[in-house]
TIRO-2110 file (N, C-alpha, C; in Angstrom, 1 decimal):
// TIRO-2110
10.7, 17.1, 17.0, N, 1, A
10.5, 16.0, 15.9, CA, 1, A
10.9, 16.2, 14.3, C, 1, A
11.7, 15.8, 13.9, N, 2, A
11.6, 15.6, 12.7, CA, 2, A
10.6, 15.6, 11.9, C, 2, A
11.2, 16.3, 10.8, N, 3, A
9.5, 16.4, 9.7, CA, 3, A
10.5, 16.6, 8.0, C, 3, A
9.8, 16.0, 7.0, N, 4, A
10.0, 15.9, 6.2, CA, 4, A
9.4, 14.6, 5.2, C, 4, A
10.4, 14.1, 3.8, N, 5, A
9.4, 13.6, 2.7, CA, 5, A
9.9, 12.0, 3.1, C, 5, A
9.3, 10.8, 3.2, N, 6, A
9.9, 9.2, 3.7, CA, 6, A
10.2, 9.7, 2.2, C, 6, A
11.3, 8.1, 2.2, N, 7, A
12.3, 8.3, 0.9, CA, 7, A
12.6, 6.7, 0.6, C, 7, A
12.7, 6.0, -0.3, N, 8, A
12.9, 4.6, -0.5, CA, 8, A
14.1, 4.6, -0.9, C, 8, A
14.5, 3.8, -0.1, N, 9, A
16.5, 3.1, -0.5, CA, 9, A
16.4, 1.5, -1.2, C, 9, A
15.4, 1.6, -1.8, N, 10, A
15.3, -0.1, -2.5, CA, 10, A
16.5, 0.4, -3.6, C, 10, A
17.2, -0.7, -3.8, N, 11, A
18.1, -0.6, -4.9, CA, 11, A
17.9, -1.5, -6.2, C, 11, A
18.2, -1.6, -7.1, N, 12, A
17.8, -2.0, -8.3, CA, 12, A
17.9, -3.4, -8.6, C, 12, A
19.2, -3.9, -8.1, N, 13, A
19.7, -4.8, -8.1, CA, 13, A
19.4, -5.8, -7.2, C, 13, A
18.9, -5.6, -6.1, N, 14, A
18.3, -6.3, -5.0, CA, 14, A
16.5, -6.4, -4.6, C, 14, A
16.5, -5.4, -5.8, N, 15, A
14.5, -5.3, -5.9, CA, 15, A
13.9, -5.9, -7.1, C, 15, A
14.1, -6.4, -7.9, N, 16, A
13.6, -6.9, -8.8, CA, 16, A
13.3, -8.1, -9.0, C, 16, A
13.7, -8.9, -7.7, N, 17, A
13.0, -10.4, -7.9, CA, 17, A
12.0, -10.4, -6.7, C, 17, A
11.4, -9.1, -5.9, N, 18, A
11.0, -9.2, -4.8, CA, 18, A
9.6, -9.5, -5.1, C, 18, A
9.3, -8.5, -6.2, N, 19, A
7.5, -8.2, -6.6, CA, 19, A
7.2, -9.4, -7.4, C, 19, A
7.8, -9.9, -8.5, N, 20, A
7.7, -11.1, -9.3, CA, 20, A
7.8, -12.7, -7.8, C, 20, A
8.1, -12.5, -7.2, N, 21, A
8.0, -14.1, -6.0, CA, 21, A
6.9, -13.5, -5.5, C, 21, A
6.6, -12.5, -5.0, N, 22, A
5.1, -11.9, -4.3, CA, 22, A
4.4, -12.5, -5.6, C, 22, A
3.9, -11.8, -6.4, N, 23, A
3.3, -12.2, -7.3, CA, 23, A
2.5, -13.6, -7.4, C, 23, A
3.8, -14.4, -7.6, N, 24, A
3.4, -15.6, -7.7, CA, 24, A
3.3, -16.3, -6.4, C, 24, A
3.9, -16.6, -5.2, N, 25, A
3.3, -16.4, -4.0, CA, 25, A
1.9, -16.4, -3.9, C, 25, A
0.9, -15.1, -4.3, N, 26, A
-0.4, -14.8, -4.1, CA, 26, A
-1.2, -16.0, -5.2, C, 26, A
-0.5, -16.1, -6.4, N, 27, A
-1.1, -16.7, -7.7, CA, 27, A
-1.3, -18.1, -6.8, C, 27, A
0.0, -18.7, -6.0, N, 28, A
0.0, -20.3, -5.7, CA, 28, A
-1.1, -20.3, -4.8, C, 28, A
-1.2, -19.5, -3.6, N, 29, A
-1.9, -19.6, -2.6, CA, 29, A
-1.6, -19.7, -1.1, C, 29, A
-1.5, -21.2, -1.7, N, 30, A
-1.2, -21.3, 0.1, CA, 30, A
0.2, -20.6, 0.5, C, 30, A
1.7, -20.1, -0.3, N, 31, A
2.5, -19.7, 0.0, CA, 31, A
2.0, -18.0, 0.3, C, 31, A
0.7, -17.7, 0.2, N, 32, A
0.2, -16.1, 0.2, CA, 32, A
0.8, -15.6, 1.3, C, 32, A
0.6, -16.1, 2.3, N, 33, A
0.8, -16.1, 3.8, CA, 33, A
2.4, -15.3, 4.6, C, 33, A
3.2, -16.0, 3.7, N, 34, A
4.5, -15.8, 4.0, CA, 34, A
5.3, -14.9, 3.1, C, 34, A
4.6, -14.9, 1.6, N, 35, A
5.5, -13.8, 0.8, CA, 35, A
5.1, -12.7, 0.7, C, 35, A
4.0, -12.7, 1.3, N, 36, A
3.0, -11.2, 1.8, CA, 36, A
3.8, -10.8, 2.8, C, 36, A
4.2, -11.5, 4.4, N, 37, A
4.8, -11.1, 5.3, CA, 37, A
6.2, -10.7, 5.0, C, 37, A
6.6, -11.5, 4.0, N, 38, A
7.8, -11.1, 3.7, CA, 38, A
8.3, -10.0, 3.0, C, 38, A
7.5, -9.6, 1.9, N, 39, A
7.5, -8.5, 1.3, CA, 39, A
7.5, -7.3, 2.3, C, 39, A
5.9, -7.4, 2.8, N, 40, A
6.2, -5.7, 3.8, CA, 40, A
7.5, -5.6, 4.8, C, 40, A
8.1, -6.8, 5.3, N, 41, A
8.9, -6.7, 6.0, CA, 41, A
10.0, -5.9, 5.3, C, 41, A
10.4, -6.7, 4.1, N, 42, A
11.1, -6.0, 3.2, CA, 42, A
10.8, -4.2, 3.0, C, 42, A
9.8, -4.1, 2.5, N, 43, A
9.0, -3.0, 1.6, CA, 43, A
9.5, -1.9, 3.2, C, 43, A
9.1, -1.9, 4.0, N, 44, A
9.5, -1.1, 5.2, CA, 44, A
10.5, -1.0, 5.9, C, 44, A
11.3, -2.1, 5.8, N, 45, A
12.7, -1.7, 6.3, CA, 45, A
14.1, -0.8, 5.1, C, 45, A
13.3, -1.2, 3.9, N, 46, A
13.9, -0.4, 2.7, CA, 46, A
12.9, 1.8, 2.7, C, 46, A
12.1, 1.9, 3.7, N, 47, A
11.6, 3.3, 3.4, CA, 47, A
12.4, 4.1, 4.9, C, 47, A
13.1, 4.8, 4.2, N, 48, A
13.5, 6.2, 5.4, CA, 48, A
12.5, 6.9, 5.5, C, 48, A
12.3, 6.9, 7.0, N, 49, A
11.4, 7.7, 7.9, CA, 49, A
11.9, 8.6, 8.4, C, 49, A
11.5, 10.5, 8.9, N, 50, A
12.4, 11.3, 8.9, CA, 50, A
12.0, 11.2, 10.7, C, 50, A
13.2, 11.0, 11.3, N, 51, A
13.1, 10.4, 12.8, CA, 51, A
12.3, 9.5, 13.3, C, 51, A
13.0, 8.4, 12.8, N, 52, A
12.2, 7.2, 13.0, CA, 52, A
13.9, 6.3, 12.1, C, 52, A
14.1, 6.1, 13.1, N, 53, A
15.5, 5.2, 12.1, CA, 53, A
15.5, 3.6, 12.7, C, 53, A
15.8, 3.1, 11.8, N, 54, A
16.0, 1.9, 11.5, CA, 54, A
14.1, 1.3, 11.5, C, 54, A
13.3, 1.8, 10.7, N, 55, A
11.7, 1.5, 11.0, CA, 55, A
11.9, -0.3, 10.2, C, 55, A
11.0, -0.6, 10.9, N, 56, A
10.9, -2.3, 10.8, CA, 56, A
9.1, -2.5, 10.8, C, 56, A
9.1, -4.2, 9.8, N, 57, A
7.9, -4.1, 10.1, CA, 57, A
7.8, -5.6, 11.0, C, 57, A
7.0, -6.0, 12.0, N, 58, A
7.2, -6.9, 13.0, CA, 58, A
6.2, -7.5, 13.2, C, 58, A
5.3, -7.7, 12.1, N, 59, A
4.1, -9.0, 12.1, CA, 59, A
5.0, -10.3, 11.7, C, 59, A
3.8, -11.3, 12.0, N, 60, A
4.2, -12.6, 12.1, CA, 60, A
2.8, -13.4, 10.9, C, 60, A
3.8, -14.3, 10.2, N, 61, A
3.0, -14.6, 9.1, CA, 61, A
1.8, -15.1, 10.0, C, 61, A
1.9, -15.7, 11.2, N, 62, A
0.5, -16.5, 12.0, CA, 62, A
-0.9, -15.5, 12.3, C, 62, A
-0.3, -14.1, 12.6, N, 63, A
-1.0, -13.5, 12.6, CA, 63, A
-2.4, -13.2, 12.3, C, 63, A
-2.0, -13.0, 11.0, N, 64, A
-3.7, -13.2, 9.7, CA, 64, A
-3.2, -13.6, 8.7, C, 64, A
-2.9, -15.0, 8.9, N, 65, A
-2.6, -15.8, 7.6, CA, 65, A
-3.9, -16.1, 7.0, C, 65, A
-4.9, -16.2, 7.5, N, 66, A
-6.2, -16.5, 6.7, CA, 66, A
-6.9, -15.7, 6.0, C, 66, A
-6.5, -14.2, 6.0, N, 67, A
-6.8, -13.2, 5.2, CA, 67, A
-5.9, -13.4, 4.0, C, 67, A
-4.7, -13.8, 3.8, N, 68, A
-4.1, -14.0, 2.4, CA, 68, A
-4.6, -14.4, 1.7, C, 68, A
-4.9, -16.2, 2.7, N, 69, A
-5.4, -17.3, 2.0, CA, 69, A
-6.7, -17.1, 1.5, C, 69, A
-7.4, -16.1, 1.9, N, 70, A
-9.0, -15.9, 1.4, CA, 70, A
-8.2, -14.8, 0.0, C, 70, A
-7.8, -13.7, 0.3, N, 71, A
-7.3, -12.9, -0.6, CA, 71, A
-6.5, -13.2, -2.1, C, 71, A
-6.6, -14.3, -1.5, N, 72, A
-5.2, -15.1, -2.9, CA, 72, A
-6.5, -15.6, -3.7, C, 72, A
-7.4, -16.5, -2.8, N, 73, A
-8.5, -17.4, -4.1, CA, 73, A
-9.0, -16.4, -4.1, C, 73, A
-9.8, -14.8, -4.1, N, 74, A
-10.3, -14.4, -4.2, CA, 74, A
-10.5, -13.8, -5.9, C, 74, A
-9.0, -14.1, -6.0, N, 75, A
-8.3, -13.5, -7.0, CA, 75, A
-8.8, -14.1, -8.7, C, 75, A
-9.3, -15.5, -7.9, N, 76, A
-10.2, -16.3, -8.8, CA, 76, A
-11.3, -16.1, -9.0, C, 76, A
-11.9, -15.5, -8.2, N, 77, A
-13.6, -15.3, -8.1, CA, 77, A
-14.2, -14.8, -9.7, C, 77, A
-13.4, -14.3, -10.1, N, 78, A
-13.6, -14.2, -11.7, CA, 78, A
-14.0, -14.7, -12.6, C, 78, A
-13.0, -15.8, -12.6, N, 79, A
-13.2, -16.9, -13.4, CA, 79, A
-14.2, -17.7, -12.8, C, 79, A
-14.8, -17.8, -12.0, N, 80, A
-16.3, -18.7, -11.9, CA, 80, A
-17.4, -17.9, -12.5, C, 80, A
-17.6, -16.9, -11.9, N, 81, A
-18.6, -16.4, -12.6, CA, 81, A
-18.6, -14.3, -12.0, C, 81, A
-19.5, -13.8, -13.2, N, 82, A
-19.5, -12.1, -12.9, CA, 82, A
-19.9, -11.4, -11.7, C, 82, A
-21.1, -13.0, -11.1, N, 83, A
-21.5, -12.7, -9.7, CA, 83, A
-20.8, -12.5, -8.7, C, 83, A
-19.7, -13.5, -8.4, N, 84, A
-19.1, -13.9, -7.9, CA, 84, A
-17.9, -12.7, -7.6, C, 84, A
-17.0, -12.1, -8.9, N, 85, A
-16.4, -11.2, -8.8, CA, 85, A
-16.7, -9.9, -8.3, C, 85, A
-18.6, -9.5, -8.2, N, 86, A
-18.9, -8.6, -7.8, CA, 86, A
-19.0, -8.7, -5.9, C, 86, A
-19.0, -9.9, -5.9, N, 87, A
-19.2, -9.9, -4.3, CA, 87, A
-17.9, -10.0, -3.6, C, 87, A
-16.9, -10.3, -4.4, N, 88, A
-15.1, -10.0, -4.3, CA, 88, A
-14.7, -8.5, -3.8, C, 88, A
-15.2, -7.5, -4.6, N, 89, A
-15.4, -6.4, -4.4, CA, 89, A
-14.6, -5.7, -3.1, C, 89, A
-16.2, -6.3, -2.2, N, 90, A
-16.4, -5.7, -0.8, CA, 90, A
-15.6, -6.8, 0.3, C, 90, A
-15.5, -8.3, -0.4, N, 91, A
-14.8, -8.6, 0.5, CA, 91, A
-13.5, -8.6, 0.8, C, 91, A
-13.0, -8.4, -0.9, N, 92, A
-11.2, -7.7, -1.2, CA, 92, A
-11.1, -6.4, 0.0, C, 92, A
-12.0, -5.2, 0.2, N, 93, A
-11.8, -4.3, 1.0, CA, 93, A
-11.7, -4.4, 2.1, C, 93, A
-12.7, -5.4, 2.5, N, 94, A
-12.6, -5.5, 4.0, CA, 94, A
-11.0, -6.2, 4.6, C, 94, A
-10.9, -7.0, 3.7, N, 95, A
-9.8, -8.0, 4.2, CA, 95, A
-8.1, -6.6, 3.7, C, 95, A
-8.4, -5.7, 3.2, N, 96, A
-7.7, -4.8, 3.1, CA, 96, A
-7.6, -3.8, 4.1, C, 96, A
-8.6, -4.1, 4.7, N, 97, A
-8.6, -2.7, 5.8, CA, 97, A
-7.9, -3.6, 6.7, C, 97, A
-8.1, -4.6, 7.3, N, 98, A
-7.4, -5.7, 8.2, CA, 98, A
-5.8, -5.5, 7.5, C, 98, A
-5.8, -5.5, 6.6, N, 99, A
-4.2, -5.7, 6.6, CA, 99, A
-3.3, -4.7, 6.9, C, 99, A
-3.7, -3.4, 6.6, N, 100, A
-3.5, -2.4, 7.0, CA, 100, A
-3.4, -2.1, 8.1, C, 100, A
-4.9, -2.2, 9.1, N, 101, A
-4.8, -2.3, 10.1, CA, 101, A
-3.4, -3.1, 11.1, C, 101, A
-2.9, -3.9, 10.5, N, 102, A
-2.0, -5.3, 10.8, CA, 102, A
-0.5, -4.9, 10.7, C, 102, A
-0.3, -4.0, 9.8, N, 103, A
0.6, -3.1, 8.9, CA, 103, A
0.9, -2.5, 10.4, C, 103, A
0.0, -1.6, 10.4, N, 104, A
0.3, 0.1, 11.4, CA, 104, A
0.4, -0.5, 12.5, C, 104, A
-0.7, -1.5, 13.3, N, 105, A
0.0, -1.9, 14.3, CA, 105, A
1.3, -2.8, 14.6, C, 105, A
2.0, -2.9, 13.6, N, 106, A
3.1, -3.8, 13.9, CA, 106, A
4.3, -3.2, 13.5, C, 106, A
4.9, -1.8, 14.0, N, 107, A
5.8, -1.0, 12.9, CA, 107, A
6.5, -0.8, 14.2, C, 107, A
8.0, -0.7, 14.3, N, 108, A
9.0, -0.5, 15.0, CA, 108, A
10.6, 0.3, 14.6, C, 108, A
10.4, 1.0, 15.6, N, 109, A
12.2, 1.8, 15.2, CA, 109, A
12.9, 1.5, 16.3, C, 109, A
14.4, 1.4, 15.4, N, 110, A
15.5, 1.0, 16.8, CA, 110, A
14.7, -0.1, 17.3, C, 110, A
14.2, -0.8, 17.3, N, 111, A
13.7, -2.0, 17.8, CA, 111, A
12.8, -1.7, 19.0, C, 111, A
11.9, -1.0, 18.6, N, 112, A
10.8, -0.1, 19.6, CA, 112, A
9.5, -0.2, 19.0, C, 112, A
8.5, -0.7, 20.1, N, 113, A
7.7, -0.6, 19.3, CA, 113, A
6.8, 0.7, 19.3, C, 113, A
6.1, 0.9, 18.1, N, 114, A
6.1, 2.5, 17.4, CA, 114, A
4.0, 2.3, 18.0, C, 114, A
3.5, 3.3, 18.6, N, 115, A
2.5, 3.2, 19.3, CA, 115, A
1.4, 3.5, 18.0, C, 115, A
1.4, 2.8, 17.2, N, 116, A
0.6, 3.7, 16.0, CA, 116, A
-0.6, 2.7, 15.8, C, 116, A
-1.7, 3.3, 15.3, N, 117, A
-2.1, 2.3, 14.5, CA, 117, A
-3.1, 3.0, 13.8, C, 117, A
-4.2, 2.1, 12.8, N, 118, A
-5.1, 2.8, 12.0, CA, 118, A
-6.7, 2.3, 12.6, C, 118, A
-7.3, 3.8, 12.6, N, 119, A
-8.7, 3.7, 13.5, CA, 119, A
-9.3, 4.2, 12.0, C, 119, A
-9.0, 3.4, 10.6, N, 120, A
-10.6, 4.2, 9.8, CA, 120, A
-11.5, 3.5, 9.9, C, 120, A
-12.3, 3.6, 9.8, N, 121, A
-13.9, 3.1, 10.0, CA, 121, A
-13.8, 1.8, 8.7, C, 121, A
-14.5, 0.5, 9.0, N, 122, A
-13.9, -0.6, 8.2, CA, 122, A
-15.2, -0.4, 6.6, C, 122, A
-16.1, 0.0, 7.4, N, 123, A
-17.4, 0.1, 6.1, CA, 123, A
-16.9, 1.6, 5.0, C, 123, A
-16.4, 2.9, 6.4, N, 124, A
-15.8, 3.8, 5.2, CA, 124, A
-14.6, 3.6, 3.9, C, 124, A
-14.0, 2.3, 4.5, N, 125, A
-12.9, 1.8, 3.6, CA, 125, A
-13.4, 1.1, 2.4, C, 125, A
-14.4, 0.5, 2.8, N, 126, A
-14.7, -0.4, 1.7, CA, 126, A
-15.7, 0.3, 0.6, C, 126, A
-16.2, 1.3, 1.1, N, 127, A
-17.1, 2.3, 0.5, CA, 127, A
-15.8, 2.9, -0.6, C, 127, A
-14.8, 3.2, -0.1, N, 128, A
-13.7, 3.8, -1.1, CA, 128, A
-13.2, 2.6, -2.0, C, 128, A
-13.3, 1.5, -1.7, N, 129, A
-12.6, 0.7, -2.3, CA, 129, A
-14.1, 0.9, -4.0, C, 129, A
-15.1, 0.2, -3.5, N, 130, A
-16.0, 0.7, -4.6, CA, 130, A
-16.4, 1.7, -5.7, C, 130, A
-16.4, 2.8, -4.6, N, 131, A
-15.8, 4.1, -5.6, CA, 131, A
-14.6, 4.0, -6.2, C, 131, A
-13.4, 3.3, -6.4, N, 132, A
-12.5, 2.9, -6.7, CA, 132, A
-12.6, 2.2, -8.0, C, 132, A
-13.5, 1.0, -7.7, N, 133, A
-14.2, 0.0, -8.8, CA, 133, A
-14.5, 0.7, -9.7, C, 133, A
-16.0, 2.1, -9.2, N, 134, A
-16.3, 2.9, -10.3, CA, 134, A
-16.4, 3.8, -10.9, C, 134, A
-14.8, 4.1, -10.2, N, 135, A
-14.0, 5.1, -10.8, CA, 135, A
-13.0, 4.6, -12.4, C, 135, A
-12.9, 2.9, -12.4, N, 136, A
-12.4, 2.8, -13.7, CA, 136, A
-13.0, 2.7, -14.5, C, 136, A
-14.5, 3.1, -14.9, N, 137, A
-14.7, 2.7, -15.9, CA, 137, A
-14.6, 4.3, -16.3, C, 137, A
-14.5, 5.5, -15.9, N, 138, A
-14.0, 6.6, -16.1, CA, 138, A
-12.3, 6.9, -17.0, C, 138, A
-11.9, 5.6, -16.9, N, 139, A
-10.9, 5.9, -17.2, CA, 139, A
-9.4, 6.4, -16.5, C, 139, A
-9.9, 7.9, -16.4, N, 140, A
-8.9, 8.5, -15.4, CA, 140, A
-9.4, 8.9, -14.4, C, 140, A
-10.4, 8.8, -13.9, N, 141, A
-11.2, 9.4, -12.5, CA, 141, A
-10.4, 8.5, -11.5, C, 141, A
-10.0, 7.3, -11.6, N, 142, A
-9.3, 6.6, -10.8, CA, 142, A
-8.2, 7.4, -9.6, C, 142, A
-7.5, 7.9, -10.7, N, 143, A
-6.5, 8.5, -10.1, CA, 143, A
-6.8, 9.7, -9.0, C, 143, A
-7.7, 10.6, -9.4, N, 144, A
-8.3, 11.0, -8.3, CA, 144, A
-8.9, 10.8, -6.8, C, 144, A
-9.0, 9.5, -7.4, N, 145, A
-10.0, 8.8, -6.0, CA, 145, A
-9.5, 8.3, -5.0, C, 145, A
-7.9, 7.4, -5.5, N, 146, A
-6.5, 6.6, -5.3, CA, 146, A
-6.4, 7.2, -4.0, C, 146, A
-5.5, 9.2, -4.8, N, 147, A
-5.1, 9.9, -3.9, CA, 147, A
-5.8, 10.6, -2.5, C, 147, A
-7.4, 10.2, -3.1, N, 148, A
-8.5, 11.1, -2.1, CA, 148, A
-8.4, 9.8, -0.6, C, 148, A
-8.0, 8.6, -1.3, N, 149, A
-8.8, 7.6, -0.5, CA, 149, A
-7.3, 7.2, 0.3, C, 149, A
-6.0, 7.7, 0.0, N, 150, A
-4.9, 7.6, 0.9, CA, 150, A
-4.5, 8.8, 1.3, C, 150, A
-5.4, 10.0, 1.4, N, 151, A
-5.2, 11.0, 1.9, CA, 151, A
-6.1, 10.4, 3.6, C, 151, A
-7.2, 9.7, 3.5, N, 152, A
-8.1, 9.5, 4.3, CA, 152, A
-7.4, 8.7, 4.9, C, 152, A
-7.2, 7.6, 4.6, N, 153, A
-6.2, 6.4, 5.0, CA, 153, A
-4.8, 7.1, 6.2, C, 153, A
-4.8, 8.3, 5.6, N, 154, A
-3.8, 9.2, 6.7, CA, 154, A
-3.9, 9.6, 7.6, C, 154, A
-5.1, 10.3, 7.6, N, 155, A
-5.6, 11.4, 8.5, CA, 155, A
-6.4, 10.4, 9.7, C, 155, A
-6.1, 9.2, 9.6, N, 156, A
-7.1, 8.3, 9.9, CA, 156, A
-6.1, 7.3, 10.8, C, 156, A
-4.2, 7.7, 10.8, N, 157, A
-3.1, 6.7, 11.3, CA, 157, A
-3.6, 7.7, 12.7, C, 157, A
-3.3, 7.1, 13.8, N, 158, A
-2.9, 7.7, 15.1, CA, 158, A
-2.1, 7.0, 15.9, C, 158, A
-1.8, 8.3, 16.9, N, 159, A
-0.6, 7.5, 18.0, CA, 159, A
1.0, 8.0, 17.3, C, 159, A
1.2, 8.9, 16.1, N, 160, A
2.1, 9.8, 16.0, CA, 160, A
2.2, 11.1, 16.8, C, 160, A
3.5, 11.4, 16.6, N, 161, A
3.6, 12.5, 17.2, CA, 161, A
3.5, 14.0, 15.9, C, 161, A
3.7, 13.3, 15.4, N, 162, A
3.6, 14.2, 13.8, CA, 162, A
2.4, 13.5, 12.8, C, 162, A
2.4, 14.6, 11.8, N, 163, A
1.0, 13.9, 11.4, CA, 163, A
1.3, 13.4, 9.7, C, 163, A
1.2, 12.3, 9.5, N, 164, A
1.3, 11.6, 7.9, CA, 164, A
0.2, 12.4, 6.9, C, 164, A
1.5, 12.6, 5.9, N, 165, A
0.5, 13.4, 4.4, CA, 165, A
0.7, 13.0, 3.9, C, 165, A
-0.2, 12.7, 2.5, N, 166, A
-0.3, 12.2, 1.2, CA, 166, A
-0.3, 13.9, 0.1, C, 166, A
1.5, 13.9, -0.8, N, 167, A
1.2, 14.9, -1.4, CA, 167, A
0.7, 15.0, -3.0, C, 167, A
0.8, 13.9, -3.5, N, 168, A
0.4, 13.3, -4.4, CA, 168, A
-0.7, 13.9, -5.1, C, 168, A
-0.7, 14.3, -6.3, N, 169, A
-2.6, 15.1, -7.1, CA, 169, A
-2.6, 13.9, -7.9, C, 169, A
-3.9, 14.1, -8.3, N, 170, A
-4.5, 13.2, -8.8, CA, 170, A
-3.8, 13.3, -10.6, C, 170, A
-3.3, 14.1, -10.8, N, 171, A
-2.8, 14.3, -12.3, CA, 171, A
-1.6, 13.5, -12.3, C, 171, A
-0.7, 14.2, -11.5, N, 172, A
0.6, 13.2, -11.1, CA, 172, A
0.6, 11.6, -11.0, C, 172, A
-0.2, 11.5, -9.9, N, 173, A
-0.7, 9.6, -10.1, CA, 173, A
-1.3, 8.7, -11.5, C, 173, A
-1.9, 10.1, -12.3, N, 174, A
-2.3, 9.2, -13.6, CA, 174, A
-1.4, 9.3, -14.7, C, 174, A
-0.6, 10.2, -15.0, N, 175, A
0.6, 10.4, -15.9, CA, 175, A
1.9, 9.3, -15.4, C, 175, A
2.1, 9.5, -14.2, N, 176, A
2.9, 8.3, -13.9, CA, 176, A
2.7, 7.1, -13.9, C, 176, A
1.3, 6.9, -13.8, N, 177, A
0.9, 5.5, -13.7, CA, 177, A
0.7, 5.3, -15.3, C, 177, A
0.2, 6.1, -16.0, N, 178, A
0.1, 5.4, -17.7, CA, 178, A
1.6, 4.9, -18.4, C, 178, A
2.3, 6.3, -17.7, N, 179, A
3.9, 5.7, -18.4, CA, 179, A
4.5, 4.1, -17.9, C, 179, A
4.4, 3.8, -16.5, N, 180, A
4.3, 3.1, -16.3, CA, 180, A
4.2, 1.8, -17.1, C, 180, A
2.5, 1.9, -16.8, N, 181, A
1.8, 1.0, -17.8, CA, 181, A
2.5, 0.7, -18.9, C, 181, A
2.8, 1.8, -20.0, N, 182, A
3.2, 2.0, -21.7, CA, 182, A
4.4, 0.8, -20.9, C, 182, A
5.4, 1.2, -20.4, N, 183, A
6.4, 0.6, -20.5, CA, 183, A
6.8, -0.4, -20.0, C, 183, A
5.8, -1.0, -18.9, N, 184, A
5.7, -2.4, -18.9, CA, 184, A
5.9, -3.5, -19.8, C, 184, A
5.2, -2.6, -20.7, N, 185, A
4.9, -3.6, -22.0, CA, 185, A
5.6, -4.3, -23.2, C, 185, A
6.9, -3.2, -23.2, N, 186, A
7.8, -4.2, -23.2, CA, 186, A
8.8, -4.7, -22.7, C, 186, A
8.0, -5.3, -21.6, N, 187, A
8.9, -6.2, -20.8, CA, 187, A
10.2, -5.8, -19.5, C, 187, A
11.3, -5.6, -20.8, N, 188, A
13.0, -5.5, -20.2, CA, 188, A
13.0, -4.0, -19.0, C, 188, A
12.1, -2.9, -19.8, N, 189, A
12.5, -2.0, -18.8, CA, 189, A
12.1, -1.8, -17.1, C, 189, A
11.2, -3.0, -17.4, N, 190, A
9.9, -3.4, -16.1, CA, 190, A
10.5, -3.2, -14.7, C, 190, A
12.3, -3.9, -14.0, N, 191, A
12.4, -3.6, -12.8, CA, 191, A
12.6, -2.1, -12.6, C, 191, A
13.1, -1.3, -13.9, N, 192, A
13.5, 0.0, -13.8, CA, 192, A
12.7, 0.9, -13.3, C, 192, A
11.7, 0.8, -14.5, N, 193, A
10.1, 1.6, -13.7, CA, 193, A
9.4, 0.8, -12.4, C, 193, A
9.8, 0.1, -12.1, N, 194, A
9.0, -0.5, -10.7, CA, 194, A
9.8, 0.5, -9.5, C, 194, A
10.7, 0.7, -9.7, N, 195, A
11.8, 0.9, -8.9, CA, 195, A
11.4, 2.6, -8.8, C, 195, A
11.3, 3.3, -10.1, N, 196, A
10.9, 4.7, -10.4, CA, 196, A
9.7, 5.0, -9.8, C, 196, A
8.4, 4.6, -10.4, N, 197, A
7.2, 4.4, -9.7, CA, 197, A
7.1, 4.2, -8.3, C, 197, A
8.0, 3.6, -7.4, N, 198, A
7.9, 3.2, -6.4, CA, 198, A
8.6, 4.3, -5.5, C, 198, A
9.2, 4.6, -6.0, N, 199, A
10.3, 5.5, -5.2, CA, 199, A
9.6, 6.7, -5.5, C, 199, A
9.2, 7.4, -6.1, N, 200, A
7.9, 8.7, -6.7, CA, 200, A
6.8, 8.3, -5.5, C, 200, A
6.0, 7.2, -5.6, N, 201, A
5.3, 6.9, -4.5, CA, 201, A
5.4, 7.1, -2.9, C, 201, A
6.5, 6.2, -2.9, N, 202, A
6.8, 6.6, -1.5, CA, 202, A
7.1, 8.0, -0.7, C, 202, A
7.9, 9.2, -2.2, N, 203, A
8.3, 10.2, -1.3, CA, 203, A
6.8, 11.0, -1.6, C, 203, A
6.1, 10.9, -1.2, N, 204, A
5.0, 11.6, -1.4, CA, 204, A
4.4, 12.0, -0.4, C, 204, A
4.7, 10.3, 1.1, N, 205, A
5.0, 10.1, 2.1, CA, 205, A
5.3, 11.8, 2.9, C, 205, A
5.0, 12.4, 3.6, N, 206, A
5.8, 13.2, 4.6, CA, 206, A
5.1, 13.4, 5.7, C, 206, A
6.0, 13.8, 6.9, N, 207, A
5.3, 14.0, 8.4, CA, 207, A
5.6, 15.7, 7.9, C, 207, A
4.3, 16.0, 8.9, N, 208, A
4.4, 17.3, 9.3, CA, 208, A
4.3, 17.5, 11.2, C, 208, A
4.2, 18.4, 11.2, N, 209, A
3.2, 18.8, 12.8, CA, 209, A
2.1, 19.5, 12.3, C, 209, A
1.0, 18.3, 13.0, N, 210, A
-0.4, 18.3, 13.4, CA, 210, A
-0.9, 19.4, 13.2, C, 210, A
-1.7, 19.9, 12.1, N, 211, A
-2.3, 21.2, 12.1, CA, 211, A
-1.7, 21.6, 11.2, C, 211, A
-0.6, 21.7, 10.4, N, 212, A
0.0, 22.5, 9.4, CA, 212, A
-0.1, 22.2, 7.9, C, 212, A
-0.7, 20.8, 7.8, N, 213, A
-0.9, 20.7, 6.6, CA, 213, A
-2.3, 21.6, 6.0, C, 213, A
-3.5, 21.2, 7.5, N, 214, A
-4.6, 21.7, 7.2, CA, 214, A
-4.7, 23.3, 6.8, C, 214, A
-3.4, 24.0, 7.3, N, 215, A
-3.5, 25.7, 7.3, CA, 215, A
-2.7, 25.9, 6.3, C, 215, A
-1.9, 25.0, 5.7, N, 216, A
-1.2, 25.3, 4.6, CA, 216, A
-1.9, 25.8, 3.3, C, 216, A
END
């Protein structure tokens, strides 16, 4: 079976409107299930996976529509009270866990469903989210939490003939995110920065033989 890095095939001209549309749909709440499902289909279809031609996401809007509605509503929790904002952290984490399971379980290659499943524990996933929230207060520590969290997710993806790994270090995540954030303040370069950041992010995922990453 083929090994190697994932690769994003997004093009600037076709991708610049996708992210704003996704954000607007989430803010409006009701369109959230539709824009989220469409966005995931587009992202997956623009990702090259070694040995898995024509990768696609086949999830339907009606599968977990209520999850996206609640997640969208939770974005306004902080405006109501700080107490609700704290409650929203574990709730959003649990809902995100459901989304990850939904995406992993609805992938196909060349029209054939892939026997992939994310079997990470919900409580552990929530714990990572809480740790991420706390790490934000360290200013830079969040980058190491994010990379460790993604590696944990990769280790808990079952049903693949090869192992999915994430190669980025905390430092690489940190400086690229800082550059991305500073560049976005100037507005005009946002589309180019989004493509640059997303291309790098996707390329940090790779497929290797089981056990080879641990022995490296």
